[in-house]
All heavy atoms as an XYZ file, in Angstrom:
920
protein
N       0.746     -1.217     -0.001
C      -0.030     -0.045     -0.080
C       0.838      1.164     -0.005
O       1.935      1.313      0.692
C      -0.899     -0.042      1.252
C      -1.798      1.263      1.319
S      -2.826      1.306      2.866
C      -4.004      0.142      2.542
N       0.557      2.218     -0.784
C       1.356      3.434     -0.841
C       1.081      4.260      0.352
O      -0.006      4.184      1.032
C       0.914      4.280     -2.051
C       1.341      3.475     -3.345
C       0.830      4.174     -4.666
N       1.075      5.551     -4.630
C       0.125      6.388     -5.174
N      -0.751      6.055     -5.889
N       0.411      7.784     -5.145
N       2.026      5.046      0.738
C       1.994      5.844      1.934
C       0.730      6.826      1.910
O       0.071      7.071      2.917
C       3.260      6.700      2.223
C       3.352      7.533      3.381
C       2.982      6.724      4.748
C       4.591      8.324      3.495
N       0.653      7.509      0.746
C      -0.567      8.497      0.577
C      -1.935      7.766      0.856
O      -2.710      8.366      1.587
N      -2.149      6.669      0.280
C      -3.291      5.888      0.565
C      -3.542      5.492      2.030
O      -4.653      5.534      2.595
C      -3.359      4.707     -0.307
N      -2.409      5.058      2.607
C      -2.447      4.663      3.994
C      -2.752      5.771      4.915
O      -3.738      5.651      5.844
C      -1.085      4.046      4.484
N      -2.246      7.053      4.574
C      -2.447      8.143      5.538
C      -4.010      8.740      5.243
O      -4.586      9.100      6.213
C      -1.507      9.353      5.052
C      -0.152      9.164      5.498
C       0.713     10.359      5.024
C      -0.112      8.993      7.121
N      -4.458      8.606      4.031
C      -5.809      8.973      3.715
C      -6.694      7.990      4.545
O      -7.781      8.472      5.099
C      -6.092      8.866      2.171
C      -7.519      9.389      1.969
C      -7.884      9.493      0.525
C      -9.189     10.010      0.311
N      -9.499     10.215     -1.171
N      -6.476      6.693      4.534
C      -7.287      5.745      5.238
C      -7.242      6.104      6.753
O      -8.314      5.815      7.412
N      -6.197      6.594      7.305
C      -6.194      6.823      8.790
C      -6.747      8.213      9.055
O      -7.483      8.476     10.148
C      -4.616      6.902      9.207
C      -4.014      5.626      9.293
C      -2.460      5.803      9.652
C      -4.637      4.704     10.503
N      -6.471      9.169      8.143
C      -6.783     10.663      8.569
C      -7.811     11.226      7.537
O      -8.437     12.318      7.844
C      -5.543     11.476      8.480
C      -4.574     11.028      9.504
C      -3.412     10.587      9.030
C      -4.785     11.168     10.899
C      -2.434     10.098      9.937
C      -3.812     10.719     11.773
C      -2.683     10.195     11.276
N      -8.239     10.573      6.510
C      -9.063     11.057      5.364
C     -10.538     11.184      5.977
O     -10.899     10.564      7.067
N     -11.317     11.970      5.214
C     -12.791     12.066      5.655
C     -13.501     10.740      5.429
O     -13.309     10.018      4.506
C     -13.424     13.131      4.707
C     -14.834     13.398      5.067
C     -15.257     14.512      4.250
N     -15.347     14.343      2.835
C     -15.857     15.188      1.866
N     -16.276     16.180      2.338
N     -15.838     14.743      0.715
N     -14.242     10.209      6.506
C     -14.891      9.010      6.502
C     -16.423      9.246      6.680
O     -17.134      8.551      7.302
C     -14.346      8.109      7.562
C     -13.004      7.656      7.469
C     -12.667      6.758      8.586
N     -11.224      6.459      8.471
C     -10.436      6.343      9.379
N     -10.920      6.432     10.741
N      -9.183      6.185      9.216
N     -16.823     10.411      5.980
C     -18.332     10.622      6.010
C     -18.548     11.251      4.585
O     -17.752     11.644      3.896
C     -18.672     11.568      7.066
C     -18.063     12.987      6.907
C     -18.490     13.935      6.178
C     -16.793     13.198      7.590
C     -17.954     15.183      6.099
C     -16.116     14.379      7.370
C     -16.674     15.422      6.696
O     -16.179     16.588      6.617
N     -19.916     11.114      4.337
C     -20.433     11.644      3.073
C     -21.109     12.856      3.113
O     -21.838     13.163      4.270
C     -21.318     10.610      2.398
N     -20.952     13.834      2.219
C     -21.787     15.112      2.276
C     -23.061     14.740      1.513
O     -23.042     14.066      0.417
C     -21.070     16.261      1.592
O     -19.966     16.575      2.419
N     -24.190     15.175      1.955
C     -25.519     14.979      1.347
C     -26.271     16.270      1.209
O     -26.054     17.276      1.881
C     -26.185     13.901      2.182
C     -25.685     12.644      2.242
C     -26.608     14.394      3.618
N     -27.166     16.158      0.262
C     -27.997     17.372      0.005
C     -29.194     17.344      0.972
O     -29.371     16.256      1.579
C     -28.337     17.519     -1.522
C     -29.250     16.400     -1.903
O     -29.812     15.664     -1.177
O     -29.242     16.213     -3.188
N     -30.024     18.368      0.943
C     -31.192     18.308      1.967
C     -32.118     17.207      1.671
O     -32.671     16.625      2.578
C     -31.745     19.759      1.769
C     -30.812     20.583      1.339
C     -29.856     19.653      0.435
N     -32.488     16.891      0.429
C     -33.360     15.837      0.108
C     -32.826     14.599      0.696
O     -33.609     13.694      1.163
C     -33.678     15.867     -1.363
C     -34.308     16.918     -1.943
C     -33.492     18.213     -2.141
O     -32.233     18.193     -2.052
O     -34.078     19.331     -2.340
N     -31.584     14.295      0.450
C     -31.000     12.998      1.008
C     -30.951     13.032      2.410
O     -31.203     11.780      3.081
C     -29.499     12.748      0.407
C     -28.906     11.499      0.881
C     -29.461     10.199      0.265
N     -28.775      9.011      0.707
C     -29.325      7.954      1.194
N     -30.609      7.831      1.274
N     -28.672      6.881      1.627
N     -30.657     14.037      3.095
C     -30.672     14.147      4.548
C     -32.066     13.794      5.057
O     -32.226     13.045      5.953
C     -30.201     15.524      4.943
N     -33.089     14.473      4.516
C     -34.542     14.193      4.865
C     -34.827     12.772      4.835
O     -35.469     12.123      5.507
C     -35.399     15.145      4.109
N     -34.408     12.112      3.572
C     -34.708     10.684      3.432
C     -34.042      9.800      4.411
O     -34.636      8.804      4.963
C     -34.207     10.342      2.032
N     -32.845     10.148      4.801
C     -31.976      9.422      5.842
C     -32.885      9.378      7.245
O     -32.997      8.497      7.904
C     -30.565      9.854      5.960
C     -29.634      9.378      4.868
C     -28.412     10.312      4.920
C     -29.394      7.921      4.916
N     -33.278     10.773      7.473
C     -33.929     10.928      8.727
C     -35.340     10.032      8.695
O     -35.629      9.543      9.653
C     -34.178     12.439      9.117
C     -35.179     12.696     10.354
C     -32.786     13.008      9.330
N     -36.035     10.244      7.507
C     -37.334      9.520      7.517
C     -37.198      8.097      7.545
O     -38.115      7.414      8.061
C     -37.988      9.871      6.201
N     -36.030      7.516      7.179
C     -35.751      6.053      7.284
C     -35.213      5.652      8.675
O     -34.772      4.515      8.900
C     -34.840      5.689      6.169
N     -35.087      6.635      9.702
C     -34.747      6.299     10.997
C     -33.502      6.878     11.480
O     -32.998      6.621     12.505
N     -32.874      7.725     10.625
C     -31.558      8.421     10.960
C     -31.877      9.535     11.878
O     -32.972      9.792     12.137
N     -30.739     10.091     12.434
C     -30.791     11.118     13.322
C     -30.418     12.490     12.639
O     -29.182     12.397     12.238
C     -30.147     10.872     14.600
C     -30.072     12.034     15.559
C     -30.660      9.666     15.309
N     -31.064     13.539     12.724
C     -30.536     14.720     12.271
C     -29.864     15.462     13.477
O     -30.717     15.829     14.426
C     -31.644     15.688     11.589
C     -31.244     16.965     10.995
C     -30.179     16.843      9.910
C     -32.394     17.768     10.432
N     -28.717     15.714     13.531
C     -28.008     16.335     14.671
C     -27.603     17.642     14.352
O     -26.718     17.863     13.522
C     -26.738     15.431     14.950
C     -25.875     16.033     16.135
C     -26.654     16.038     17.411
C     -24.621     15.181     16.315
N     -28.212     18.596     15.006
C     -27.975     20.022     14.834
C     -26.899     20.514     15.969
O     -27.050     20.312     17.128
C     -29.218     20.720     15.157
C     -29.088     22.235     14.746
O     -28.143     22.796     14.891
O     -30.190     22.786     14.288
N     -25.763     20.932     15.514
C     -24.629     21.264     16.259
C     -24.409     22.789     16.500
O     -23.341     23.115     16.916
C     -23.281     20.591     15.847
C     -23.442     19.151     15.774
C     -22.951     21.146     14.442
N     -25.416     23.518     16.203
C     -25.415     25.045     16.317
C     -25.444     25.209     17.839
O     -25.843     24.497     18.709
C     -26.436     25.737     15.582
C     -26.413     25.433     13.981
C     -27.489     25.996     13.239
N     -28.736     25.503     13.644
C     -29.881     26.051     13.582
N     -30.037     27.255     13.154
N     -30.937     25.388     13.940
N     -25.187     26.693     18.136
C     -25.320     27.125     19.479
C     -26.808     27.252     19.838
O     -27.757     27.262     19.035
C     -24.715     28.465     19.463
C     -23.156     28.338     19.323
C     -22.503     27.579     20.397
O     -22.811     27.744     21.566
O     -21.673     26.755     20.004
N     -27.119     27.282     21.137
C     -28.377     27.250     21.647
C     -29.317     28.355     21.159
O     -30.498     28.125     20.833
C     -28.322     27.398     23.238
C     -26.942     26.822     23.451
C     -26.118     27.092     22.318
N     -28.872     29.563     20.916
C     -29.667     30.723     20.469
C     -30.043     30.517     18.967
O     -31.150     30.745     18.591
C     -28.845     32.060     20.550
N     -29.252     29.835     18.134
C     -29.512     29.561     16.796
C     -30.640     28.383     16.768
O     -31.510     28.435     16.006
C     -28.138     28.927     16.101
C     -27.083     30.007     15.894
C     -25.879     29.344     15.399
O     -25.245     28.675     16.049
O     -25.538     29.518     14.167
N     -30.508     27.484     17.660
C     -31.476     26.454     17.684
C     -32.750     26.982     18.100
O     -33.882     26.445     17.466
C     -30.926     25.419     18.684
C     -31.911     24.276     19.219
C     -32.715     24.356     20.377
C     -32.297     23.064     18.583
N     -33.543     23.195     20.373
C     -33.318     22.500     19.377
C     -31.857     22.399     17.371
C     -33.922     21.363     18.961
C     -32.442     21.158     17.092
C     -33.431     20.662     17.823
N     -32.752     27.742     19.174
C     -34.094     28.368     19.564
C     -34.813     29.150     18.547
O     -36.000     29.103     18.431
C     -33.822     29.182     20.901
C     -33.634     28.387     22.082
C     -33.615     29.370     23.308
N     -32.725     30.474     23.331
C     -31.497     30.137     23.745
N     -31.076     29.221     24.315
N     -30.703     31.312     23.708
N     -34.055     29.799     17.696
C     -34.635     30.682     16.616
C     -35.369     29.720     15.586
O     -36.419     30.185     15.089
C     -33.573     31.455     15.883
N     -34.792     28.528     15.256
C     -35.482     27.659     14.380
C     -34.635     26.543     14.051
O     -33.364     26.674     13.873
N     -35.181     25.301     14.003
C     -34.484     24.135     13.778
C     -35.415     23.118     12.963
O     -36.607     23.406     12.876
C     -33.995     23.378     15.014
C     -35.063     23.175     16.041
N     -35.494     24.154     16.922
C     -35.950     22.074     16.186
C     -36.503     23.568     17.648
N     -36.668     22.418     17.213
N     -34.798     22.081     12.421
C     -35.617     21.232     11.636
C     -36.413     20.297     12.577
O     -35.958     20.006     13.655
C     -34.650     20.178     10.844
N     -37.730     20.081     12.266
C     -38.491     19.195     12.992
C     -37.767     17.979     13.221
O     -37.068     17.305     12.295
C     -39.770     18.943     12.261
C     -39.810     20.314     11.319
C     -38.356     20.552     11.045
N     -37.924     17.310     14.332
C     -37.277     15.956     14.803
C     -35.866     16.045     14.905
O     -35.129     14.882     15.104
C     -37.612     14.857     13.845
C     -39.347     14.659     13.882
C     -39.725     13.595     12.856
N     -38.925     12.469     12.715
C     -38.896     11.729     11.572
N     -39.648     12.017     10.536
N     -38.109     10.741     11.567
N     -35.160     17.201     14.815
C     -33.664     17.262     15.001
C     -33.329     17.046     16.446
O     -34.220     17.451     17.318
C     -33.190     18.576     14.421
N     -32.109     16.616     16.689
C     -31.539     16.501     18.015
C     -30.554     17.688     18.108
O     -29.881     18.008     17.145
C     -30.870     15.202     18.303
C     -31.637     14.003     18.210
C     -32.144     13.512     19.579
N     -31.226     13.565     20.593
C     -30.479     12.511     21.068
N     -30.623     11.386     20.403
N     -29.583     12.663     22.040
N     -30.529     18.225     19.292
C     -29.518     19.395     19.458
C     -28.428     19.065     20.445
O     -28.636     18.765     21.627
C     -30.245     20.645     19.925
C     -29.437     21.748     20.098
N     -29.473     22.509     21.325
C     -28.573     22.528     19.341
C     -28.578     23.522     21.121
N     -28.087     23.471     20.009
N     -27.186     19.060     20.012
C     -26.025     19.005     20.837
C     -25.015     19.856     20.214
O     -24.479     19.697     19.179
C     -25.457     17.547     20.935
C     -26.387     16.567     21.320
C     -24.099     17.568     21.717
C     -25.768     15.050     21.350
N     -24.737     21.095     20.776
C     -23.713     22.016     20.401
C     -22.431     21.393     20.057
O     -21.969     20.461     20.846
C     -23.737     23.152     21.350
C     -25.074     23.058     22.057
C     -25.355     21.602     22.090
N     -21.713     21.904     19.063
C     -20.474     21.208     18.655
C     -19.557     21.259     19.911
O     -18.805     20.169     20.129
C     -19.849     22.045     17.616
C     -18.437     21.498     17.074
C     -18.539     20.054     16.662
C     -17.899     22.380     15.999
N     -19.438     22.319     20.607
C     -18.435     22.302     21.764
C     -18.751     21.206     22.893
O     -17.883     20.919     23.721
N     -19.942     20.716     22.881
C     -20.473     19.622     23.792
C     -20.237     18.131     23.236
O     -20.464     17.216     23.979
C     -21.747     19.921     24.392
C     -21.995     21.218     25.042
C     -23.445     21.459     25.478
O     -24.245     20.561     25.563
N     -23.495     22.679     25.893
N     -20.168     18.079     21.945
C     -20.413     16.719     21.248
C     -19.425     15.667     21.799
O     -19.820     14.537     22.017
C     -20.238     17.010     19.646
C     -20.571     15.696     18.900
C     -21.972     15.202     19.241
C     -20.224     16.055     17.482
N     -18.181     16.024     21.872
C     -17.238     14.980     22.368
C     -17.644     14.393     23.700
O     -17.477     13.090     23.966
C     -15.772     15.432     22.446
N     -18.229     15.202     24.585
C     -18.598     14.721     25.999
C     -19.911     14.034     25.931
O     -20.369     13.450     26.869
C     -18.604     15.845     26.911
C     -17.268     16.339     27.134
O     -16.157     15.698     27.173
O     -17.093     17.583     27.455
N     -20.717     14.113     24.831
C     -22.114     13.650     24.736
C     -22.384     12.577     23.749
O     -23.491     12.269     23.253
C     -23.107     14.845     24.545
C     -23.039     15.836     25.729
C     -23.856     17.048     25.601
N     -25.301     16.608     25.507
C     -26.266     17.534     25.228
N     -25.972     18.806     25.068
N     -27.548     17.166     25.001
N     -21.257     11.954     23.204
C     -21.469     10.964     22.167
C     -22.332      9.794     22.575
O     -23.059      9.342     21.758
C     -20.103     10.313     21.789
C     -19.135     11.393     20.972
C     -17.803     10.667     20.802
C     -19.699     11.690     19.778
N     -22.325      9.570     23.926
C     -23.262      8.396     24.366
C     -24.600      8.706     24.222
O     -25.515      7.695     24.365
N     -25.077      9.830     24.009
C     -26.507     10.208     23.745
C     -26.884      9.873     22.368
O     -28.184      9.977     22.075
C     -26.763     11.670     24.088
C     -26.460     12.208     25.486
C     -26.588     13.649     25.709
O     -27.448     14.220     24.940
O     -25.904     13.973     26.554
N     -26.067      9.581     21.474
C     -26.443      9.238     20.115
C     -26.360      7.744     19.736
O     -25.521      7.103     20.333
C     -25.443      9.986     19.118
C     -25.501     11.555     19.216
C     -24.219     12.005     18.514
C     -26.811     11.961     18.613
N     -27.401      7.376     18.972
C     -27.451      5.947     18.790
C     -26.211      5.422     17.912
O     -25.779      6.224     16.972
C     -28.789      5.685     18.058
C     -28.979      7.062     17.456
C     -28.480      7.986     18.407
N     -25.677      4.327     18.271
C     -24.507      3.748     17.518
C     -24.943      2.952     16.178
O     -24.241      2.721     15.382
C     -23.609      2.975     18.333
N     -26.213      2.615     16.111
C     -26.729      1.844     15.176
C     -27.459      2.396     14.103
O     -28.174      1.759     13.278
C     -27.442      0.570     15.838
C     -28.606      1.022     16.496
O     -28.628      2.235     16.871
O     -29.463      0.283     16.902
N     -27.563      3.696     14.052
C     -28.411      4.464     13.024
C     -27.593      5.528     12.357
O     -26.640      6.031     13.019
C     -29.628      5.170     13.698
C     -30.523      4.056     14.191
C     -31.721      4.594     15.108
N     -32.196      5.833     14.821
C     -32.722      6.532     15.850
N     -32.965      6.069     16.990
N     -33.112      7.733     15.698
N     -27.924      5.891     11.077
C     -27.198      6.955     10.392
C     -27.408      8.279     11.251
O     -28.508      8.522     11.804
C     -27.785      7.012      9.073
C     -28.597      5.700      8.840
C     -28.888      5.263     10.281
N     -26.331      9.075     11.250
C     -26.480     10.484     11.726
C     -26.146     11.439     10.642
O     -25.162     11.251     10.014
C     -25.458     10.672     13.003
C     -25.954      9.629     14.106
C     -25.490     11.967     13.579
C     -24.842      9.533     15.159
N     -26.929     12.532     10.603
C     -26.720     13.539      9.577
C     -26.446     14.868     10.459
O     -27.247     15.354     11.218
C     -27.991     13.819      8.630
C     -27.667     14.922      7.715
C     -28.283     12.485      8.029
N     -25.218     15.309     10.283
C     -24.853     16.553     11.036
C     -25.237     17.779     10.256
O     -25.182     17.838      8.989
C     -23.403     16.609     11.368
O     -22.677     16.502     10.101
C     -22.909     15.434     12.272
N     -25.636     18.807     11.034
C     -25.989     20.102     10.405
C     -25.636     21.324     11.271
O     -25.756     21.120     12.493
C     -27.591     20.048     10.029
C     -28.446     19.984     11.212
C     -27.969     21.362      9.171
N     -25.349     22.343     10.698
C     -25.117     23.629     11.394
C     -25.800     24.790     10.478
O     -26.645     24.547      9.545
C     -23.687     23.869     11.643
S     -22.609     24.115     10.239
N     -25.311     25.982     10.560
C     -25.856     27.091      9.751
C     -25.464     26.875      8.280
O     -26.286     26.961      7.483
C     -25.449     28.494     10.365
C     -26.031     29.534      9.457
C     -25.703     30.836     10.210
N     -25.993     31.970      9.195
C     -27.125     32.438      9.074
N     -28.226     32.051      9.741
N     -27.416     33.523      8.288
N     -24.135     26.758      8.002
C     -23.698     26.653      6.649
C     -22.922     25.410      6.305
O     -22.596     25.249      5.085
C     -22.763     27.992      6.385
O     -21.617     27.902      7.250
N     -22.527     24.665      7.188
C     -21.795     23.391      7.014
C     -20.467     23.218      7.480
O     -19.875     22.052      7.586
N     -19.738     24.352      8.033
C     -18.514     24.283      8.585
C     -18.304     23.474      9.910
O     -17.623     22.546     10.128
C     -17.936     25.668      8.783
N     -19.177     23.811     10.885
C     -19.253     23.193     12.161
C     -19.700     21.784     12.159
O     -19.175     20.949     12.811
C     -20.083     23.966     13.200
C     -19.388     25.312     13.659
C     -20.368     26.119     14.526
N     -21.540     26.690     13.662
C     -22.435     27.371     14.134
N     -22.689     27.553     15.469
N     -23.388     27.765     13.258
N     -20.664     21.454     11.246
C     -21.197     20.212     11.037
C     -20.171     19.226     10.372
O     -20.250     18.077     10.610
C     -22.546     20.110     10.310
O     -22.330     20.700      8.936
N     -19.268     19.794      9.542
C     -18.228     18.982      9.083
C     -17.262     18.551     10.211
O     -16.735     17.483     10.197
C     -17.395     19.789      8.020
C     -18.004     19.838      6.634
C     -17.123     20.357      5.578
N     -16.568     21.715      5.804
C     -17.112     22.902      5.454
N     -18.237     22.776      4.793
N     -16.642     24.053      5.647
N     -16.899     19.420     11.137
C     -16.182     19.025     12.256
C     -16.863     17.980     13.079
O     -16.223     17.030     13.593
C     -15.881     20.250     13.101
C     -15.082     21.387     12.503
C     -14.907     22.534     13.435
O     -14.796     22.444     14.663
N     -14.856     23.704     12.749
N     -18.090     18.154     13.307
C     -18.819     17.121     14.034
C     -18.949     15.842     13.215
O     -18.749     14.747     13.879
C     -20.335     17.640     14.195
N     -19.115     15.841     11.951
C     -19.041     14.617     11.101
C     -17.681     13.844     11.333
O     -17.628     12.628     11.479
C     -19.418     14.931      9.690
N     -16.676     14.692     11.167
C     -15.226     14.101     11.361
C     -15.181     13.457     12.756
O     -14.650     12.215     12.877
C     -14.247     15.175     11.163
N     -15.606     14.150     13.824
C     -15.506     13.474     15.192
C     -16.351     12.263     15.234
O     -15.836     11.219     15.715
C     -16.069     14.522     16.215
C     -16.140     13.995     17.583
C     -14.877     13.764     18.148
C     -16.908     15.031     18.493
N     -17.586     12.248     14.669
C     -18.426     11.005     14.776
C     -17.797     10.023     13.940
O     -17.834      8.720     14.304
C     -19.807     11.436     14.263
C     -20.594     12.146     15.222
C     -21.750     12.873     14.609
C     -20.991     11.552     16.437
N     -17.165     10.154     12.805
C     -16.570      9.174     11.902
C     -15.481      8.503     12.652
O     -15.198      7.340     12.571
C     -16.107      9.885     10.611
N     -14.596      9.336     13.520
C     -13.557      8.801     14.202
C     -14.141      7.811     15.339
O     -13.326      7.017     15.702
C     -12.626      9.911     14.918
C     -11.759     10.585     13.886
C     -10.754     11.513     14.598
N     -11.260     12.574     15.442
C     -11.673     13.710     14.864
N     -11.567     13.990     13.547
N     -12.204     14.626     15.691
N     -15.276      8.073     15.662
C     -15.972      7.194     16.663
C     -16.646      5.996     15.980
O     -17.445      5.383     16.593
C     -16.935      8.046     17.523
C     -17.366      7.281     18.801
O     -16.444      6.755     19.482
O     -18.627      7.294     19.110
N     -16.392      5.900     14.777
C     -16.904      4.717     13.865
C     -18.424      4.793     13.795
O     -19.066      3.791     13.685
C     -16.529      3.468     14.557
C     -14.917      3.252     14.704
N     -14.096      3.195     13.631
C     -14.229      3.367     15.773
C     -12.808      3.154     14.154
N     -13.010      3.227     15.435
N     -19.014      5.978     13.595
C     -20.406      6.154     13.360
C     -20.644      6.271     11.985
O     -19.908      6.682     11.138
C     -20.921      7.507     14.038
C     -20.621      7.544     15.513
C     -21.406      6.460     16.441
N     -21.118      6.744     17.873
C     -22.024      7.105     18.662
N     -23.271      7.323     18.236
N     -21.699      7.226     19.871
N     -21.894      5.849     11.530
C     -22.319      6.012     10.202
C     -22.814      7.365     10.024
O     -23.919      7.827     10.685
C     -23.400      5.048      9.787
C     -23.876      5.117      8.365
C     -25.048      4.321      7.997
O     -25.468      3.311      8.726
N     -25.666      4.602      7.015
N     -22.034      8.405      9.444
C     -22.369      9.730      9.488
C     -22.355     10.333      8.161
O     -21.562     10.057      7.272
C     -21.319     10.377     10.574
C     -19.828     10.328      9.974
C     -21.739     11.917     10.833
N     -23.125     11.458      8.093
C     -23.196     12.289      6.769
C     -23.258     13.661      7.202
O     -23.859     13.960      8.316
C     -24.572     11.956      6.012
C     -24.787     10.433      5.891
N     -24.307      9.779      4.733
C     -25.382      9.441      6.597
C     -24.657      8.504      4.729
N     -25.309      8.278      5.887
N     -22.801     14.491      6.453
C     -22.940     16.017      6.731
C     -23.704     16.617      5.647
O     -23.698     16.473      4.417
C     -21.472     16.624      6.573
C     -21.604     18.016      6.760
O     -22.060     18.547      7.824
N     -21.024     18.834      6.014
N     -24.808     17.413      6.198
C     -25.670     18.147      5.379
C     -24.860     19.324      4.686
O     -24.569     20.400      5.383
C     -26.820     18.731      6.087
C     -27.839     19.570      5.225
C     -28.390     18.839      4.051
C     -28.981     19.912      6.308
N     -24.633     19.184      3.343
C     -23.816     20.318      2.646
C     -24.660     21.605      2.667
O     -25.770     21.530      2.271
C     -23.462     19.723      1.185
N     -24.002     22.553      2.921
C     -24.770     23.924      2.946
C     -25.583     24.192      4.174
O     -26.098     25.298      4.337
N     -25.626     23.185      5.116
C     -26.297     23.546      6.447
C     -27.710     23.832      6.261
O     -28.440     23.515      5.405
N     -28.216     24.524      7.348
C     -29.491     24.889      7.475
C     -29.938     25.924      6.350
O     -31.070     25.986      5.897
C     -29.869     25.481      8.783
C     -29.760     24.536     10.035
S     -30.827     23.070      9.831
C     -32.368     23.736      9.759
N     -28.986     26.652      5.886
C     -29.376     27.458      4.729
C     -29.758     26.783      3.592
O     -30.772     26.952      2.907
C     -28.022     28.291      4.233
C     -27.757     29.371      5.283
C     -26.490     30.017      4.748
N     -26.106     31.153      5.664
C     -24.991     31.835      5.556
N     -24.040     31.407      4.754
N     -24.701     32.824      6.516
N     -29.131     25.476      3.294
C     -29.531     24.704      2.156
C     -30.934     23.961      2.456
O     -31.684     23.868      1.630
C     -28.379     23.549      1.772
N     -30.927     23.663      3.693
C     -32.267     23.137      4.143
C     -33.401     23.975      3.794
O     -34.492     23.601      3.287
C     -32.233     22.685      5.757
C     -33.348     22.069      6.380
C     -34.419     22.663      6.994
C     -33.552     20.710      6.461
N     -35.341     21.731      7.477
C     -34.881     20.524      7.096
C     -32.966     19.467      5.936
C     -35.421     19.161      7.405
C     -33.476     18.216      6.229
C     -34.694     18.132      6.885
N     -33.374     25.243      4.245
C     -34.380     26.204      4.053
C     -34.596     26.542      2.596
O     -35.734     26.541      2.072
C     -34.094     27.559      4.845
C     -35.119     28.643      4.451
C     -34.215     27.201      6.290
N     -33.535     26.664      1.819
C     -33.564     26.935      0.351
C     -34.250     25.755     -0.401
O     -34.855     26.062     -1.353
C     -32.135     27.072     -0.218
C     -31.631     28.529      0.221
O     -32.366     29.368      0.798
O     -30.373     28.710     -0.037
N     -34.084     24.513      0.240
C     -34.736     23.391     -0.422
C     -36.300     23.379      0.004
O     -37.020     22.366     -0.590
C     -34.021     22.145     -0.011
N     -36.774     24.259      0.690
C     -38.170     24.284      1.070
C     -38.567     23.413      2.340
O     -39.818     23.453      2.537
N     -37.472     22.997      2.996
C     -37.900     22.318      4.312
C     -38.147     23.315      5.400
O     -37.585     24.403      5.420
C     -36.695     21.358      4.718
C     -36.645     20.195      3.685
C     -35.682     20.153      2.736
C     -37.563     19.161      3.718
C     -35.659     19.102      1.856
C     -37.481     18.005      2.947
C     -36.462     18.069      1.937
N     -39.029     22.922      6.377
C     -39.558     23.733      7.329
C     -38.495     23.848      8.507
O     -37.681     22.999      8.778
C     -40.813     23.246      7.978
N     -38.713     25.013      9.217
C     -37.916     25.195     10.510
C     -38.971     25.442     11.534
O     -40.112     26.069     11.225
C     -36.977     26.470     10.471
C     -35.928     26.450      9.503
C     -35.049     27.750      9.702
C     -35.010     25.360      9.864
N     -38.789     24.898     12.731
C     -39.829     25.184     13.836
C     -39.027     25.712     15.010
O     -37.777     25.571     15.190
C     -40.538     24.018     14.220
C     -39.696     22.988     14.870
C     -40.442     21.634     15.256
O     -41.371     21.285     14.648
N     -40.132     21.020     16.313
N     -39.789     26.584     15.862
C     -39.229     27.046     17.095
C     -39.888     26.365     18.149
O     -40.761     25.402     17.994
C     -39.398     28.570     17.089
N     -39.683     26.836     19.443
C     -40.378     26.238     20.635
C     -41.797     26.131     20.550
O     -42.419     27.047     19.953
C     -39.992     26.997     21.849
C     -40.321     26.360     23.166
C     -39.854     27.183     24.323
C     -40.315     26.478     25.671
N     -39.681     27.159     26.819
N     -42.376     25.018     20.919
C     -43.844     24.863     20.776
C     -44.413     24.635     19.427
O     -45.563     24.709     19.237
N     -43.481     24.429     18.583
C     -43.994     23.986     17.191
C     -44.212     25.120     16.366
O     -44.651     25.068     15.193
N     -43.981     26.447     16.902
C     -44.054     27.593     16.123
C     -43.229     27.661     14.843
O     -42.106     27.056     14.914
C     -43.919     28.799     16.967
C     -44.888     28.991     18.051
C     -44.634     30.427     18.734
N     -43.234     30.903     18.836
C     -42.399     30.547     19.815
N     -42.929     29.850     20.928
N     -41.178     31.011     19.738
N     -43.546     28.432     13.795
C     -42.705     28.501     12.679
C     -41.325     29.195     13.157
O     -41.338     30.049     13.941
C     -43.372     29.389     11.689
C     -44.729     29.286     12.077
C     -44.899     29.018     13.528
N     -40.102     28.605     12.633
C     -38.899     29.066     13.030
C     -38.186     29.930     11.942
O     -38.908     30.129     10.939
N     -37.141     30.436     12.323
C     -36.445     31.343     11.247
C     -34.873     30.992     11.496
O     -34.479     30.411     12.472
C     -36.530     32.798     11.600
C     -36.144     33.227     13.006
C     -36.266     34.791     13.151
N     -35.916     35.134     14.528
C     -34.686     35.214     15.013
N     -33.629     35.022     14.134
N     -34.476     35.639     16.189
N     -34.113     31.241     10.510
C     -32.751     31.008     10.458
C     -31.983     32.205     11.049
O     -32.193     33.244     10.639
C     -32.215     30.690      9.015
C     -30.833     30.180      8.816
C     -30.639     28.912      9.584
C     -30.634     30.068      7.407
N     -31.275     31.957     12.101
C     -30.552     33.224     12.679
C     -29.122     33.136     12.452
O     -28.533     32.005     12.028
C     -30.740     33.091     14.195
O     -29.950     32.277     14.927
C-alpha cells in the first residue's frame, strides 16, 4: 500500500456530504438529524425531529447518540457540522454531513420550527 493511501485511510474524511433531500430521506428512514449549532441558533429555528448537541459539547455527549443508526450533522452553513461529522466518523459512526447546512435546508423548502412548534427562522 502506498503511503498516501495509508494516510488517507487513517486521517481522511470518512463521511459523505449529502443534500437536503438525501438528509431528509435518511432521517425519514430512521436516521438522526444532529444540529450542532449554538443554543440561540437552535431556539430561533431548527428542523422538526432534529436533536440538538452544540459542537462544543459533542465529544462529551457521544453516548446520547445511537450507534446503530445513520447520523446527519447540520449547522448554519456546513463548517461546524463537518467538524462534528469528522468527530463522529472517528468514533466509527455512520455519519453524513448536510452540505450547505440549514441555509440549504431552508432553500430546499424544508420547514424550521421554534419552541412549541411555532414556525422558526434561520438566525
